[in-house]
C-alpha positions as a Markdown table, in Angstrom:
| # | Residue | x | y | z |
|---|---|---|---|---|
| 1 | Met | -9.2 | 13.8 | -7.2 |
| 2 | Arg | -8.5 | 12.8 | -3.7 |
| 3 | Val | -10.1 | 14.1 | -0.5 |
| 4 | Leu | -9.1 | 13.0 | 3.0 |
| 5 | Arg | -10.9 | 13.8 | 6.2 |
| 6 | Ser | -9.4 | 12.8 | 9.5 |
| 7 | Arg | -10.1 | 13.1 | 13.2 |
| 8 | Ala | -8.7 | 11.9 | 16.5 |
| 9 | Ala | -10.1 | 8.6 | 17.7 |
| 10 | Ser | -9.6 | 6.1 | 20.5 |
| 11 | Ala | -9.1 | 2.3 | 20.3 |
| 12 | Glu | -12.3 | 1.7 | 22.2 |
| 13 | Glu | -14.3 | 3.9 | 19.8 |
| 14 | Val | -13.3 | 2.0 | 16.7 |
| 15 | Asp | -12.6 | -1.4 | 18.3 |
| 16 | Phe | -9.0 | -1.5 | 16.9 |
| 17 | Pro | -5.8 | -1.5 | 19.1 |
| 18 | Cys | -3.5 | 1.6 | 19.3 |
| 19 | Val | -5.7 | 3.9 | 17.2 |
| 20 | Glu | -5.1 | 7.6 | 17.6 |
| 21 | Gln | -6.6 | 8.9 | 14.4 |
| 22 | Val | -9.1 | 7.7 | 11.7 |
| 23 | Ala | -9.8 | 9.0 | 8.2 |
| 24 | Leu | -12.0 | 8.6 | 5.2 |
| 25 | Leu | -10.2 | 8.9 | 1.9 |
| 26 | Arg | -12.4 | 9.6 | -1.1 |
| 27 | Arg | -10.8 | 9.1 | -4.4 |
| 28 | His | -12.1 | 9.5 | -7.9 |
| 29 | Leu | -9.6 | 8.4 | -10.5 |
| 30 | Arg | -10.0 | 9.0 | -14.2 |
| 31 | Gln | -11.3 | 5.7 | -15.5 |
| 32 | His | -12.6 | 4.3 | -12.2 |
| 33 | Arg | -15.7 | 4.8 | -10.1 |
| 34 | Pro | -15.3 | 6.9 | -7.0 |
| 35 | Glu | -14.4 | 4.9 | -3.9 |
| 36 | Ile | -14.2 | 5.6 | -0.2 |
| 37 | Val | -11.5 | 4.0 | 1.9 |
| 38 | Ala | -11.3 | 3.9 | 5.7 |
| 39 | Leu | -7.8 | 4.5 | 7.2 |
| 40 | Val | -6.5 | 4.1 | 10.8 |
| 41 | Thr | -3.2 | 5.1 | 12.3 |
| 42 | Ser | -1.5 | 5.1 | 15.7 |
| 43 | Leu | -0.1 | 8.7 | 15.1 |
| 44 | Pro | -2.1 | 11.5 | 16.7 |
| 45 | Pro | -3.3 | 14.5 | 14.6 |
| 46 | Gln | -0.4 | 16.7 | 15.9 |
| 47 | Glu | 2.1 | 14.3 | 14.3 |
| 48 | Leu | 0.3 | 13.5 | 11.1 |
| 49 | Ser | -1.9 | 16.1 | 9.5 |
| 50 | Ala | -4.5 | 15.2 | 6.9 |
| 51 | Glu | -2.4 | 16.8 | 4.2 |
| 52 | Gln | 0.7 | 14.7 | 5.2 |
| 53 | Trp | -1.4 | 11.6 | 5.4 |
| 54 | Leu | -2.8 | 12.1 | 1.9 |
| 55 | Lys | 0.7 | 12.7 | 0.6 |
| 56 | Asp | 2.1 | 9.6 | 2.4 |
| 57 | Asn | -0.8 | 7.4 | 1.2 |
| 58 | Arg | -0.2 | 8.4 | -2.4 |
| 59 | Ala | 3.6 | 7.8 | -2.2 |
| 60 | Ala | 3.0 | 4.3 | -0.8 |
| 61 | Trp | 1.0 | 3.4 | -3.8 |
| 62 | Gly | 3.7 | 4.6 | -6.1 |
| 63 | Ile | 6.2 | 2.3 | -4.5 |
| 64 | Glu | 3.8 | -0.6 | -4.6 |
| 65 | Asn | 2.9 | -0.1 | -8.2 |
| 66 | Gly | 6.5 | 0.2 | -9.3 |
| 67 | Leu | 7.5 | -3.1 | -7.5 |
| 68 | His | 4.4 | -4.9 | -8.7 |
| 69 | Gln | 5.0 | -3.9 | -12.3 |
| 70 | Arg | 8.6 | -5.2 | -12.2 |
| 71 | Leu | 7.5 | -8.5 | -10.6 |
| 72 | Asp | 4.7 | -9.0 | -13.1 |
| 73 | Val | 6.9 | -8.3 | -16.1 |
| 74 | Ser | 9.9 | -10.4 | -15.0 |
| 75 | His | 8.1 | -13.3 | -13.3 |
| 76 | Arg | 4.5 | -13.1 | -14.6 |
| 77 | Asp | 3.4 | -12.6 | -10.9 |
| 78 | Asp | -0.3 | -12.1 | -11.8 |
| 79 | Gln | -0.5 | -15.5 | -13.4 |
| 80 | Cys | 1.0 | -17.3 | -10.4 |
| 81 | Arg | -1.2 | -20.2 | -9.2 |
| 82 | Val | 0.5 | -20.7 | -5.9 |
| 83 | Arg | -2.1 | -20.2 | -3.1 |
| 84 | Leu | -0.7 | -21.6 | 0.1 |
| 85 | Pro | 0.4 | -18.8 | 2.4 |
| 86 | Lys | 3.9 | -20.3 | 3.2 |
| 87 | Ser | 4.5 | -21.1 | -0.4 |
| 88 | Met | 3.5 | -17.6 | -1.5 |
| 89 | Arg | 5.9 | -16.1 | 1.0 |
| 90 | Val | 8.8 | -18.3 | -0.2 |
| 91 | Met | 8.0 | -17.6 | -3.9 |
| 92 | Gly | 7.7 | -13.9 | -3.2 |
| 93 | Met | 11.1 | -13.8 | -1.4 |
| 94 | Phe | 12.8 | -15.6 | -4.4 |
| 95 | Arg | 11.2 | -13.3 | -6.9 |
| 96 | Arg | 12.3 | -10.2 | -5.0 |
| 97 | Phe | 15.8 | -11.6 | -4.6 |
| 98 | Ser | 16.1 | -12.4 | -8.3 |
| 99 | Asn | 14.9 | -8.9 | -9.2 |
| 100 | Ser | 17.6 | -7.4 | -7.0 |
| 101 | Leu | 20.4 | -9.2 | -8.8 |
| 102 | Arg | 22.2 | -7.3 | -11.5 |
| 103 | Leu | 23.3 | -9.3 | -14.6 |
| 104 | Pro | 26.8 | -8.5 | -15.9 |
| 105 | Asp | 27.0 | -6.3 | -18.9 |
| 106 | Leu | 27.9 | -8.6 | -21.8 |
| 107 | Thr | 28.6 | -5.9 | -24.4 |
């Protein structure tokens, strides 16, 4: 179950640049405890309704989960010990590049 409440806001009000709208997303997933997440956007309510925001937020996680699963399976991404930001960026680029390559069909 997911519930999103949004309202118009200003950058001064929330002390974050370019804010036009804020929201609280409450989600209760099957095996997890309920959680509340704060969201901000530069889109005003006329351009991004709460329903559309909820739909977009859910779609973004689907993309993230699909990519993460492929990286974890093909490169054991979760076990990586690299911690330096520049090194992590380089390793991430190479992993994504290698996942985009298609191997020739040998059959």
